[in-house]
LOMAR-399743 format. One record per residue: residue number from 1; residue in three letters; x, z, y of N, C-alpha, C in turn. Coordinates in steps of 0.1 Angstrom, whole numbers, plus 5000, padded with zeros to 4 digits. Layout:
LOMAR-399743
- NUM_Ala_X_Z_Y_X_Z_Y_X_Z_Y
...
END
This chain:
LOMAR-399743
- 1_Met_5075_6298_2193_5068_6309_2191_5053_6306_2183
- 2_Asn_5048_6315_2174_5035_6313_2162_5029_6322_2169
- 3_Arg_5021_6321_2179_5011_6330_2185_5003_6337_2179
- 4_Arg_4995_6332_2166_4989_6334_2156_4992_6348_2151
- 5_Cys_5004_6351_2149_5013_6364_2141_5016_6369_2152
- 6_Leu_5014_6375_2166_5014_6381_2174_5005_6393_2177
- 7_Pro_5010_6405_2176_4999_6412_2178_4990_6411_2194
- 8_Gly_4977_6413_2198_4971_6413_2207_4978_6409_2222
- 9_Trp_4986_6426_2222_4988_6432_2234_5002_6417_2240
- 10_Arg_5010_6418_2226_5019_6409_2225_5015_6395_2232
- 11_Leu_5003_6393_2226_5002_6375_2226_4993_6378_2241
- 12_Ala_4989_6382_2249_4985_6385_2267_4994_6386_2274
- 13_Ala_5010_6398_2266_5022_6393_2275_5029_6378_2274
- 14_Ala_5028_6378_2261_5034_6363_2261_5033_6349_2269
- 15_Leu_5012_6351_2269_5006_6340_2274_5008_6342_2291
- 16_Phe_5009_6354_2296_5005_6361_2311_5024_6354_2314
- 17_Thr_5032_6358_2306_5050_6353_2309_5052_6339_2312
- 18_Thr_5045_6334_2302_5037_6315_2302_5042_6310_2316
- 19_Cys_5024_6316_2320_5020_6314_2331_5027_6312_2345
- 20_Leu_5038_6322_2345_5043_6326_2355_5057_6320_2357
- 21_Leu_5058_6312_2345_5073_6305_2343_5076_6296_2349
- 22_Pro_5066_6288_2359_5067_6279_2370_5069_6278_2381
- 23_Leu_5060_6294_2386_5061_6299_2395_5074_6303_2402
- 24_Ala_5080_6315_2390_5093_6319_2390_5102_6310_2395
- 25_Ala_5108_6296_2395_5114_6287_2392_5109_6281_2409
- 26_Trp_5107_6283_2416_5103_6280_2427_5107_6284_2438
- 27_Gly_5110_6278_2447_5114_6288_2458_5104_6285_2469
- 28_Phe_5112_6282_2482_5104_6281_2495_5096_6269_2495
- 29_Asp_5084_6264_2493_5073_6256_2490_5066_6253_2504
- 30_Leu_5075_6233_2505_5072_6226_2515_5059_6215_2510
- 31_Gln_5051_6215_2512_5038_6208_2508_5034_6199_2522
- 32_Gly_5037_6186_2514_5032_6175_2524_5015_6176_2525
- 33_His_5010_6181_2531_4997_6181_2535_4987_6165_2534
- 34_Arg_4975_6164_2526_4974_6149_2523_4984_6138_2521
- 35_Gly_4996_6142_2522_5010_6136_2517_5016_6136_2532
- 36_Ala_5012_6130_2541_5021_6132_2552_5014_6127_2566
- 37_Arg_5001_6131_2568_4988_6131_2573_4994_6124_2588
- 38_Gly_5004_6132_2595_5004_6134_2608_5013_6119_2613
- 39_Leu_5018_6110_2601_5027_6103_2596_5024_6088_2595
- 40_Leu_5014_6089_2586_5008_6078_2580_4994_6080_2573
- 41_Pro_4988_6070_2567_4970_6075_2566_4972_6086_2556
- 42_Glu_4959_6091_2556_4957_6104_2547_4956_6101_2533
- 43_Asn_4963_6107_2523_4960_6107_2509_4961_6091_2502
- 44_Ser_4970_6086_2511_4973_6074_2509_4990_6071_2501
- 45_Leu_4989_6063_2492_5004_6065_2481_5013_6060_2493
- 46_Ala_5014_6052_2499_5020_6050_2516_5024_6062_2522
- 47_Gly_5012_6075_2523_5021_6086_2530_5027_6098_2519
- 48_Phe_5020_6095_2502_5027_6101_2502_5044_6099_2498
- 49_Glu_5044_6086_2492_5059_6085_2493_5072_6085_2508
- 50_Arg_5062_6086_2517_5070_6091_2528_5074_6108_2528
- 51_Ala_5061_6109_2526_5065_6127_2525_5077_6132_2511
- 52_Ile_5077_6122_2500_5086_6128_2494_5100_6121_2499
- 53_Ala_5100_6109_2507_5115_6103_2511_5117_6120_2525
- 54_Leu_5106_6127_2529_5110_6134_2540_5116_6149_2531
- 55_Gly_5116_6148_2516_5120_6163_2516_5113_6167_2506
- 56_Val_5098_6166_2510_5088_6183_2506_5087_6185_2493
- 57_Thr_5085_6194_2483_5089_6196_2473_5074_6195_2464
- 58_Thr_5062_6197_2473_5049_6192_2468_5043_6190_2475
- 59_Leu_5031_6173_2463_5026_6170_2475_5009_6173_2471
- 60_Glu_5004_6180_2490_4990_6182_2481_4984_6172_2486
- 61_Leu_4973_6172_2480_4963_6164_2480_4949_6161_2473
- 62_Asp_4939_6162_2474_4923_6161_2470_4919_6153_2461
- 63_Ile_4905_6164_2454_4902_6154_2443_4885_6151_2444
- 64_Ala_4882_6141_2445_4866_6135_2441_4868_6126_2429
- 65_Ile_4853_6124_2423_4849_6120_2411_4844_6110_2415
- 66_Thr_4844_6094_2410_4832_6087_2411_4824_6086_2401
- 67_Ser_4813_6079_2405_4799_6078_2391_4807_6076_2380
- 68_Asp_4816_6062_2378_4821_6057_2367_4832_6072_2362
- 69_Gly_4838_6080_2368_4839_6090_2362_4860_6090_2364
- 70_Val_4861_6087_2372_4875_6080_2381_4877_6092_2390
- 71_Leu_4891_6101_2389_4893_6109_2396_4903_6099_2412
- 72_Val_4895_6104_2419_4903_6096_2432_4909_6105_2439
- 73_Ile_4920_6099_2448_4925_6108_2459_4918_6111_2473
- 74_His_4909_6117_2473_4897_6116_2492_4899_6131_2493
- 75_His_4896_6137_2506_4892_6148_2508_4880_6153_2510
- 76_Asp_4873_6140_2516_4858_6144_2519_4847_6142_2506
- 77_Arg_4838_6149_2505_4827_6142_2496_4821_6131_2496
- 78_Glu_4824_6128_2508_4818_6114_2509_4832_6108_2519
- 79_Leu_4826_6094_2522_4839_6088_2529_4833_6089_2542
- 80_Asn_4849_6087_2550_4849_6097_2565_4846_6085_2573
- 81_Pro_4833_6085_2583_4832_6074_2593_4845_6074_2603
- 82_Asp_4857_6085_2605_4867_6081_2615_4878_6075_2609
- 83_Val_4880_6072_2596_4884_6067_2590_4887_6055_2579
- 84_Ala_4871_6050_2574_4864_6039_2564_4858_6030_2578
- 85_Arg_4864_6018_2569_4860_6003_2573_4852_5995_2559
- 86_Asp_4843_5992_2564_4838_5982_2550_4844_5968_2553
- 87_Ala_4843_5963_2542_4842_5952_2538_4849_5938_2548
- 88_Ser_4837_5939_2558_4840_5933_2570_4848_5935_2582
- 89_Gly_4852_5949_2578_4864_5960_2591_4855_5964_2599
- 90_Arg_4848_5964_2598_4836_5970_2607_4837_5987_2608
- 91_Trp_4836_5997_2611_4835_6008_2611_4823_6014_2605
- 92_Ile_4826_6022_2595_4809_6026_2590_4802_6038_2600
- 93_Glu_4795_6034_2601_4787_6047_2615_4779_6058_2607
- 94_Lys_4781_6057_2590_4781_6072_2582_4781_6067_2569
- 95_Ala_4783_6079_2561_4786_6074_2550_4778_6071_2538
- 96_Pro_4778_6061_2530_4766_6059_2522_4763_6067_2509
- 97_Gly_4767_6076_2508_4763_6087_2500_4775_6092_2493
- 98_Pro_4778_6103_2485_4789_6108_2482_4794_6100_2472
- 99_Ile_4806_6103_2470_4816_6095_2463_4816_6098_2446
- 100_His_4810_6107_2442_4801_6110_2431_4790_6104_2428
- 101_Ala_4788_6092_2437_4775_6081_2436_4775_6066_2436
- 102_Met_4794_6066_2440_4795_6056_2437_4808_6054_2434
- 103_Ser_4808_6039_2424_4819_6039_2412_4833_6031_2420
- 104_Trp_4838_6033_2412_4854_6030_2418_4855_6017_2423
- 105_Ala_4849_6006_2418_4848_5996_2423_4839_5995_2440
- 106_Asp_4828_6006_2441_4827_6004_2451_4834_6009_2467
- 107_Leu_4839_6017_2459_4853_6026_2470_4865_6014_2473
- 108_Gln_4869_6003_2463_4880_5999_2468_4872_5982_2480
- 109_Ala_4858_5986_2483_4855_5980_2493_4857_5982_2507
- 110_Tyr_4866_5996_2506_4865_6002_2519_4880_6004_2525
- 111_Asp_4884_6002_2539_4897_6002_2541_4900_6017_2546
- 112_Ile_4909_6028_2545_4910_6037_2549_4929_6040_2558
- 113_Gly_4927_6023_2563_4946_6027_2565_4946_6029_2580
- 114_Arg_4933_6032_2588_4931_6031_2603_4925_6040_2611
- 115_Leu_4933_6049_2617_4918_6061_2624_4910_6055_2636
- 116_Lys_4899_6057_2637_4889_6051_2647_4894_6050_2656
- 117_Pro_4896_6046_2669_4901_6047_2680_4889_6057_2689
- 118_Gly_4894_6063_2699_4885_6067_2705_4879_6083_2701
- 119_Thr_4883_6089_2687_4874_6096_2683_4886_6111_2682
- 120_Pro_4883_6121_2683_4890_6133_2683_4901_6136_2667
- 121_Tyr_4894_6130_2659_4905_6126_2648_4916_6118_2654
- 122_Ala_4912_6105_2656_4927_6099_2662_4933_6103_2675
- 123_Ala_4928_6115_2679_4938_6119_2694_4944_6127_2684
- 124_Arg_4938_6133_2681_4946_6150_2671_4960_6142_2664
- 125_Tyr_4960_6134_2657_4970_6125_2650_4974_6112_2655
- 126_Ala_4979_6115_2671_4982_6101_2676_4994_6096_2671
- 127_Glu_5001_6097_2667_5016_6091_2660_5013_6089_2645
- 128_Gln_5003_6094_2646_4999_6080_2630_5000_6065_2628
- 129_Gln_5010_6064_2622_5008_6047_2622_4999_6041_2611
- 130_Ala_4991_6026_2619_4982_6026_2605_4991_6016_2598
- 131_Ile_4984_6020_2589_4986_6009_2578_4973_6001_2572
- 132_Asp_4969_5987_2575_4956_5984_2573_4959_5980_2557
- 133_Gly_4947_5973_2550_4944_5970_2539_4944_5981_2529
- 134_Thr_4948_5996_2533_4948_6010_2525_4939_6013_2517
- 135_Arg_4940_6015_2507_4927_6020_2497_4927_6032_2494
- 136_Ile_4916_6039_2492_4915_6050_2482_4921_6047_2469
- 137_Pro_4933_6058_2465_4938_6060_2456_4931_6064_2440
- 138_Arg_4938_6062_2434_4934_6069_2419_4947_6078_2414
- 139_Leu_4945_6094_2410_4951_6100_2406_4962_6095_2398
- 140_Ser_4959_6090_2391_4966_6083_2379_4977_6079_2382
- 141_Glu_4973_6069_2400_4979_6060_2402_4996_6066_2413
- 142_Leu_4989_6078_2418_5004_6085_2421_5011_6092_2412
- 143_Phe_5007_6099_2402_5015_6100_2388_5022_6089_2385
- 144_Ala_5018_6079_2388_5027_6062_2380_5035_6066_2392
- 145_Leu_5036_6066_2406_5042_6065_2418_5056_6071_2415
- 146_Val_5051_6086_2414_5063_6101_2413_5069_6092_2400
- 147_Arg_5067_6087_2391_5072_6084_2379_5081_6076_2382
- 148_Arg_5076_6061_2393_5087_6050_2389_5099_6058_2400
- 149_Leu_5096_6063_2409_5106_6070_2419_5117_6074_2413
- 150_Asp_5111_6083_2400_5120_6087_2393_5123_6103_2400
- 151_Lys_5112_6111_2405_5109_6123_2416_5106_6132_2404
- 152_Gln_5115_6136_2399_5110_6145_2382_5110_6160_2390
- 153_Arg_5115_6164_2399_5112_6179_2407_5096_6180_2418
- 154_Ile_5094_6169_2421_5080_6165_2430_5071_6175_2421
- 155_Arg_5059_6182_2427_5048_6189_2422_5038_6185_2432
- 156_Phe_5029_6191_2421_5016_6182_2428_5003_6191_2430
- 157_Ala_5000_6199_2445_4993_6207_2448_4977_6202_2450
- 158_Ile_4968_6200_2439_4955_6190_2438_4943_6199_2438
- 159_Glu_4935_6197_2449_4927_6206_2452_4911_6199_2446
- 160_Thr_4904_6207_2442_4890_6201_2440_4881_6202_2450
- 161_Lys_4874_6192_2451_4870_6189_2464_4852_6189_2460
- 162_Leu_4843_6205_2460_4832_6206_2460_4825_6218_2466
- 163_Ser_4812_6220_2464_4807_6230_2471_4798_6238_2465
- 164_Pro_4794_6250_2466_4788_6254_2458_4772_6251_2465
- 165_Leu_4772_6244_2481_4762_6242_2487_4759_6230_2484
- 166_Ala_4764_6224_2481_4760_6208_2479_4764_6206_2464
- 167_Pro_4756_6213_2456_4760_6212_2438_4755_6197_2438
- 168_Gly_4745_6189_2446_4744_6174_2439_4750_6166_2444
- 169_Glu_4759_6166_2449_4772_6156_2455_4781_6158_2447
- 170_Thr_4787_6163_2441_4799_6163_2425_4794_6170_2416
- 171_Pro_4797_6167_2406_4799_6175_2394_4797_6183_2390
- 172_Pro_4797_6193_2384_4799_6206_2385_4807_6211_2381
- 173_Ala_4809_6226_2386_4822_6230_2379_4832_6228_2372
- 174_Glu_4822_6230_2359_4833_6232_2348_4835_6219_2344
- 175_Ala_4822_6208_2344_4829_6195_2344_4840_6189_2352
- 176_Phe_4839_6193_2364_4850_6188_2375_4864_6192_2372
- 177_Ala_4868_6206_2368_4876_6210_2366_4884_6205_2351
- 178_Thr_4876_6204_2344_4874_6201_2327_4883_6188_2329
- 179_Ala_4878_6178_2340_4882_6159_2340_4892_6162_2349
- 180_Leu_4894_6172_2359_4908_6170_2363_4923_6178_2353
- 181_Val_4918_6186_2346_4928_6192_2333_4930_6182_2328
- 182_Asp_4917_6176_2320_4923_6164_2310_4931_6150_2318
- 183_Glu_4928_6150_2327_4940_6135_2331_4953_6143_2331
- 184_Ile_4953_6156_2342_4966_6162_2345_4977_6162_2328
- 185_Arg_4966_6165_2318_4977_6165_2305_4977_6156_2301
- 186_Gln_4970_6144_2301_4973_6128_2299_4986_6124_2304
- 187_Ala_4986_6127_2316_5000_6120_2323_5012_6130_2319
- 188_Gly_5009_6144_2310_5023_6152_2313_5028_6155_2321
- 189_Met_5019_6160_2333_5022_6169_2340_5023_6183_2346
- 190_Gln_5014_6186_2334_5007_6201_2333_5014_6212_2340
- 191_Gln_5027_6203_2339_5045_6223_2342_5044_6217_2357
- 192_Arg_5035_6203_2364_5041_6205_2374_5030_6206_2384
- 193_Val_5023_6209_2380_5010_6211_2392_5004_6224_2397
- 194_Gln_4995_6225_2406_4990_6235_2411_4975_6231_2416
- 195_Ile_4966_6240_2411_4952_6238_2414_4944_6249_2420
- 196_Leu_4943_6237_2431_4934_6245_2445_4922_6245_2445
- 197_Ser_4913_6252_2453_4901_6253_2458_4893_6263_2465
- 198_Phe_4886_6257_2479_4882_6272_2486_4871_6275_2475
- 199_Asp_4864_6267_2463_4852_6268_2454_4863_6270_2442
- 200_Trp_4858_6290_2441_4867_6295_2432_4864_6292_2420
- 201_Arg_4851_6287_2416_4842_6286_2402_4852_6273_2395
- 202_Thr_4861_6264_2401_4867_6255_2393_4879_6265_2390
- 203_Leu_4884_6271_2400_4896_6282_2395_4899_6287_2381
- 204_Gln_4886_6297_2382_4875_6305_2371_4883_6295_2362
- 205_Val_4875_6281_2357_4877_6274_2348_4885_6272_2343
- 206_Val_4900_6265_2352_4914_6263_2353_4922_6274_2339
- 207_Gln_4918_6286_2350_4925_6295_2340_4923_6300_2327
- 208_Arg_4909_6295_2324_4904_6298_2312_4906_6284_2300
- 209_Ile_4910_6273_2307_4909_6262_2295_4924_6261_2301
- 210_Ala_4931_6259_2310_4950_6258_2311_4954_6265_2317
- 211_Pro_4956_6279_2309_4963_6286_2319_4973_6286_2320
- 212_Glu_4984_6277_2317_5001_6268_2317_4999_6266_2337
- 213_Met_4985_6260_2336_4986_6255_2352_4979_6265_2362
- 214_Pro_4989_6271_2373_4990_6281_2378_4980_6276_2394
- 215_Thr_4969_6288_2398_4953_6286_2402_4962_6289_2419
- 216_Val_4958_6281_2427_4961_6284_2442_4942_6290_2454
- 217_Tyr_4945_6299_2453_4928_6307_2462_4928_6303_2476
- 218_Leu_4927_6291_2477_4923_6286_2489_4913_6298_2500
- 219_Thr_4917_6300_2512_4907_6311_2521_4905_6307_2533
- 220_Ala_4898_6308_2543_4897_6307_2559_4889_6320_2562
- 221_Gln_4894_6324_2570_4877_6334_2578_4876_6330_2596
- 222_Gln_4872_6319_2597_4870_6316_2608_4854_6311_2615
- 223_Asp_4855_6308_2624_4839_6304_2627_4837_6292_2625
- 224_Trp_4846_6287_2616_4842_6269_2614_4846_6264_2602
- 225_Ile_4852_6276_2595_4849_6277_2578_4854_6293_2576
- 226_Asp_4844_6299_2566_4848_6310_2555_4846_6313_2546
- 227_Asn_4847_6310_2536_4847_6312_2522_4848_6324_2516
- 228_Ile_4849_6336_2529_4851_6348_2522_4837_6356_2523
- 229_Gly_4830_6354_2533_4821_6362_2539_4819_6375_2540
- 230_Ala_4833_6384_2545_4833_6396_2546_4828_6407_2551
- 231_Gly_4820_6398_2564_4808_6405_2570_4795_6403_2563
- 232_Arg_4791_6392_2552_4778_6390_2544_4777_6401_2534
- 233_Pro_4765_6412_2542_4752_6414_2528_4754_6409_2516
- 234_Ala_4747_6397_2516_4754_6390_2504_4766_6385_2496
- 235_Gly_4778_6384_2504_4787_6381_2498_4789_6366_2502
- 236_Ser_4799_6363_2494_4800_6345_2495_4797_6340_2486
- 237_Pro_4788_6327_2484_4790_6321_2473_4803_6310_2463
- 238_Trp_4812_6314_2473_4826_6301_2473_4836_6312_2465
- 239_Thr_4830_6327_2461_4838_6333_2455_4838_6334_2437
- 240_Ala_4831_6326_2433_4829_6329_2417_4826_6344_2418
- 241_Gly_4815_6352_2426_4811_6365_2423_4821_6373_2429
- 242_Ile_4836_6373_2432_4845_6382_2434_4844_6385_2447
- 243_Gln_4836_6394_2451_4830_6397_2464_4844_6407_2471
- 244_Phe_4842_6406_2484_4852_6409_2496_4848_6430_2496
- 245_Arg_4839_6430_2496_4832_6447_2493_4833_6453_2484
- 246_Asp_4837_6446_2473_4844_6453_2464_4860_6456_2458
- 247_His_4865_6446_2470_4883_6446_2472_4888_6451_2479
- 248_Gly_4880_6448_2494_4886_6457_2505_4893_6445_2514
- 249_Ser_4897_6434_2504_4911_6428_2509_4914_6413_2505
- 250_Val_4915_6405_2511_4913_6390_2503_4927_6389_2488
- 251_Pro_4938_6397_2496_4947_6399_2486_4943_6401_2472
- 252_Gly_4932_6414_2476_4928_6421_2464_4921_6414_2452
- 253_Met_4913_6407_2464_4905_6398_2455_4909_6387_2450
- 254_Ile_4919_6380_2448_4927_6372_2442_4932_6378_2433
- 255_Arg_4938_6388_2435_4943_6393_2423_4932_6396_2409
- 256_Ala_4921_6399_2414_4910_6406_2407_4906_6397_2403
- 257_Ala_4907_6383_2407_4905_6362_2400_4913_6365_2392
- 258_Gly_4927_6371_2392_4934_6365_2382_4943_6350_2388
- 259_Gly_4945_6348_2395_4949_6339_2410_4968_6345_2406
- 260_Gln_4977_6336_2416_4990_6333_2414_4991_6331_2428
- 261_Val_4983_6324_2435_4988_6317_2447_4978_6322_2455
- 262_Trp_4977_6327_2469_4972_6326_2481_4972_6313_2494
- 263_Ser_4964_6305_2488_4969_6294_2503_4958_6299_2515
- 264_Val_4961_6303_2526_4958_6309_2537_4958_6299_2553
- 265_Phe_4944_6300_2556_4946_6296_2569_4956_6305_2575
- 266_His_4967_6294_2585_4976_6304_2594_4973_6314_2603
- 267_Gly_4961_6312_2604_4957_6317_2620_4948_6330_2610
- 268_Asp_4946_6335_2600_4942_6348_2593_4956_6352_2590
- 269_Leu_4967_6353_2592_4980_6358_2587_4983_6371_2595
- 270_Asp_4991_6379_2590_5001_6390_2595_5011_6394_2586
- 271_Ala_5017_6400_2592_5025_6407_2585_5022_6415_2578
- 272_Ala_5010_6424_2580_5006_6433_2566_4999_6426_2553
- 273_Lys_4993_6416_2559_4982_6410_2548_4995_6401_2541
- 274_Val_5006_6397_2547_5020_6392_2539_5024_6403_2528
- 275_Arg_5030_6415_2533_5033_6425_2526_5025_6428_2511
- 276_Glu_5008_6425_2517_4997_6435_2504_5000_6425_2494
- 277_Ala_5002_6407_2502_5003_6399_2486_5010_6403_2482
- 278_His_5024_6399_2486_5032_6403_2480_5033_6415_2469
- 279_Ala_5031_6428_2471_5032_6434_2469_5021_6434_2453
- 280_Leu_5012_6428_2448_5003_6426_2441_5005_6414_2440
- 281_Gly_5021_6408_2439_5025_6393_2433_5017_6385_2432
- 282_Leu_5017_6383_2445_5010_6368_2449_5019_6362_2457
- 283_Lys_5022_6348_2458_5029_6339_2467_5020_6335_2480
- 284_Val_5025_6333_2490_5015_6331_2501_5022_6317_2506
- 285_Leu_5012_6309_2510_5015_6296_2515_5001_6296_2530
- 286_Ala_5010_6284_2538_4997_6288_2551_4995_6275_2554
- 287_Trp_4987_6274_2559_4983_6260_2562_4975_6257_2575
- 288_Thr_4971_6244_2578_4981_6235_2578_4988_6237_2590
- 289_Val_4998_6234_2592_5010_6241_2600_5015_6231_2608
- 290_Asn_5019_6229_2620_5023_6216_2624_5032_6218_2635
- 291_Asp_5030_6226_2641_5043_6232_2648_5050_6238_2647
- 292_Ala_5062_6237_2655_5077_6242_2651_5073_6259_2653
- 293_Ala_5071_6262_2666_5074_6273_2668_5064_6283_2661
- 294_Leu_5048_6277_2656_5044_6286_2648_5050_6285_2633
- 295_Met_5056_6273_2625_5067_6274_2613_5074_6284_2617
- 296_Arg_5080_6286_2627_5093_6299_2628_5085_6311_2631
- 297_Arg_5075_6314_2631_5065_6327_2633_5064_6330_2619
- 298_Leu_5054_6323_2609_5049_6323_2595_5059_6328_2586
- 299_Ile_5073_6317_2589_5088_6324_2582_5094_6335_2583
- 300_Asp_5086_6337_2595_5096_6356_2598_5084_6364_2593
- 301_Leu_5073_6361_2591_5063_6366_2585_5063_6369_2572
- 302_Gly_5074_6362_2561_5078_6358_2554_5069_6351_2540
- 303_Val_5065_6343_2548_5053_6332_2538_5064_6326_2530
- 304_Asp_5060_6325_2518_5065_6314_2505_5066_6299_2506
- 305_Gly_5056_6292_2517_5053_6282_2519_5045_6274_2528
- 306_Leu_5047_6264_2535_5043_6260_2543_5036_6251_2538
- 307_Val_5021_6246_2543_5017_6230_2539_5012_6228_2557
- 308_Thr_5019_6211_2557_5017_6207_2572_5017_6193_2568
- 309_Asp_5010_6186_2581_5013_6171_2577_5023_6165_2584
- 310_Arg_5033_6175_2589_5046_6167_2594_5057_6175_2587
- 311_Pro_5055_6167_2575_5070_6173_2573_5084_6170_2580
- 312_Asp_5085_6163_2584_5098_6158_2591_5102_6174_2600
- 313_Ile_5087_6173_2612_5091_6186_2619_5093_6198_2610
- 314_Ala_5088_6202_2599_5093_6214_2590_5104_6212_2585
- 315_Gln_5106_6201_2583_5123_6202_2576_5132_6206_2587
- 316_Gly_5132_6201_2602_5141_6205_2613_5140_6224_2612
- 317_Val_5128_6224_2608_5129_6241_2610_5135_6250_2599
- 318_Leu_5129_6243_2589_5136_6247_2579_5154_6248_2578
- 319_Arg_5160_6239_2583_5175_6235_2585_5180_6246_2594
- 320_Glu_5175_6247_2605_5176_6260_2614_5178_6274_2611
- 321_Arg_5171_6275_2602_5166_6290_2593_5173_6289_2579
- 322_Gly_5182_6279_2578_5191_6282_2563_5182_6277_2553
- 323_Ile_5173_6274_2552_5164_6272_2538_5160_6257_2535
- 324_Thr_5164_6259_2524_5164_6244_2512_5156_6246_2507
- 325_Pro_5143_6240_2511_5126_6234_2502_5133_6232_2484
- 326_Gln_5124_6239_2480_5125_6239_2461_5117_6241_2453
END
């Protein structure tokens, strides 16, 4: 197709259709959260490989960027004392600083293969098997692993880890999103990714510079995390200027933002919200769902996918319902 020869309205329609094609091909999306965090160390190559073996359709992961520009897979903007040990094997007392202030070589001194005993985190994931010697991987290493396993249908849900409340701890949104898009394109994975974030600024950049990559709008409206700010007079700094007061619902905000997928904390969902999202053309993912009974309830609500630390439990529930993730 020669896009330069198309009238404006036809070009817009062609681009819109092109962007939707990957989503249209997806069935029920089973996402392994941070790989398979309930079973193996989070955001580790071993955890991602276990998730693939358990039949997930998508690997959910988080991205940080080091001081020397390496895209690494790590959930927090800094090292987590609940999982990180230094070169001598001691648990770190506090993070040495933002990952963006550390080099790739600096990060490789830390072992993230075991949960710190006695912490609430370790109690929550008591079935996680430790793998001492695990290091924070690069995004390029995960892409290489999936190619080596010849898993051509595996997709990636890649979360940008930045915050409008901590601008000095990461690259700016434009630079962050551009670096991620460049790495994905260099690996030839642009038709297999979703880009997600609580910080919608990066999603707006992705939609502008990489319309072939679906954007997933993360939300939660809880006491412990709320990036929507529905009741705040000033609105939310997380939503790229798109405010609840102007649209009256989260699905309405996402539609106005140009998003295609709503990934929502499961406790915020009900049947009416799922229906509204679907009526607006959005797919709905529920996170992070590790209990079989809750999985069944969310499937009954009509969600299009589950994000889970326990893909083994989820597969059992999906088999009960006759659902094959795809």
